[in-house]
C-alpha positions, -999 to +999 in steps of 0.1 A: +735-804-515+726-822-482+722-803-450+754-818-436+776-795-457+811-790-445+831-758-445+854-772-471+824-773-495+822-735-495+852-728-518+830-728-549+806-704-533+834-680-525+844-680-561+808-671-571+808-643-545+842-631-558+853-629-522+877-652-503+870-654-466+898-653-441+874-669-416+852-694-433+833-702-401+814-669-403+803-678-439+790-711-426+771-693-399+756-669-425+741-700-442+728-716-410+690-714-405+676-714-370+660-747-376+694-764-382+710-746-352+680-758-330+685-794-341+722-791-332+712-778-298+734-747-298+766-763-312+764-739-342+750-704-342+722-694-366+723-665-390+697-642-374+721-618-359+741-616-391+709-610-410+702-580-387+736-565-395+735-574-432+702-555-435+720-523-423+750-528-445+729-534-475+708-503-469+739-482-465+755-496-497+723-491-518+719-456-504+754-448-514+749-462-550+717-442-554+733-410-541+761-414-568+739-425-597+709-402-592+721-368-581+688-351-588+665-374-569+647-360-538+650-377-504+615-392-509+623-405-544+656-420-531+637-439-504+612-452-529+639-463-552+658-481-524+626-498-513+619-510-548+654-526-551+659-539-515+630-562-509+624-598-502+618-607-539+649-591-553+671-604-525+658-639-530+665-638-568+701-626-562+705-653-535+695-679-561+719-664-586+747-669-560+735-705-555+730-699-518+700-723-518+724-752-524+745-743-494+719-735-468+720-755-435+683-763-428+667-784-401+650-817-412+615-802-411+624-771-430+642-792-456+611-813-462+588-782-464+609-767-493+629-742-473+656-740-500+631-722-523+614-700-497+620-663-506+621-653-470+649-678-461+668-669-493+666-632-487+676-635-451+706-657-460+718-631-486+717-604-459+736-626-436+762-633-462+767-596-468+772-591-431+797-620-431+817-603-458+815-570-439+828-585-407+855-605-425+867-579-450+853-545-441+827-523-457+846-519-490+845-556-496+808-558-488+801-527-510+818-543-540+796-574-537+765-553-534+775-530-563+782-559-586+747-573-583+725-542-577+738-518-603+720-536-630+688-532-611+694-495-606+703-491-642+667-498-651+659-462-643+626-462-662+612-487-637+619-464-607+624-428-618+594-406-626+611-378-646+577-360-652+570-358-615+605-346-607+603-320-635+569-307-623+582-303-588+613-285-600+595-261-624+569-252-598+597-245-573+621-226-595+600-211-623+565-210-608+549-227-638+541-261-652+557-280-681+535-284-712+537-316-733+525-317-769+524-346-794+546-337-824+541-369-844+530-405-843+544-428-869+548-465-878+523-494-880+499-500-852+520-528-837+552-506-837+541-470-832+566-443-824+555-412-806+574-380-806+567-354-779+578-318-773+580-302-739+578-265-733+583-246-701+571-210-700+568-210-738+604-223-744+613-257-758+631-276-732+630-312-744+619-337-770+613-374-766+605-405-785+589-437-773+566-467-780+539-449-761+531-413-755+539-417-718+573-431-726+580-402-750+570-377-723+593-393-698+622-390-722+614-353-729+612-346-691+646-363-686+661-340-712+645-310-697+658-319-662+693-320-677+690-285-691+675-271-659+705-285-640+728-265-663+711-232-656 
């Protein structure tokens, strides 16, 4: 889509966002790169201020989701998880999923240099769009948009949650001892091995886990043990 996009062209984008703007001008501003605004000599505002606000709205939304989904994570772990999800790479991917690259208003030079595929520009535009939704419809509307696209990232808990570390911290704090992992069995052909691990704390069986690797099995056992410790 050419850089002379009109506001009327944004209806399809709003369908993709699952949000209908009362003020479409603010959505157009969210898609306006500073290079385009500079060429128009201030006739249209760029999205940098919206990007600033969107960053804060996004952080709050993700923090809220993490608090709800991971009640046992420490403050440090929650910060690490948020950082692993809210970064330029993930924001750029989601921006492309929305098709924001097609709607960006870029200056001629930025257009020629491949600005529509630059992760930094895509990520910034996504943050600006979140801010636009927030200003147009309030926090609930922005939170719904964030939830819809970030819950699937947060659901990949094995990528972000180190159950073994959390369990070790908890057992040292509460029971003054360390969890002990032991390999119970390893079965299957070399290309599809299945490991089963038992986890004991102070001589008592607290969890078992299976996985394609010993480490994966230990994480599953630690996850089970954490659940039992929460109940005590």
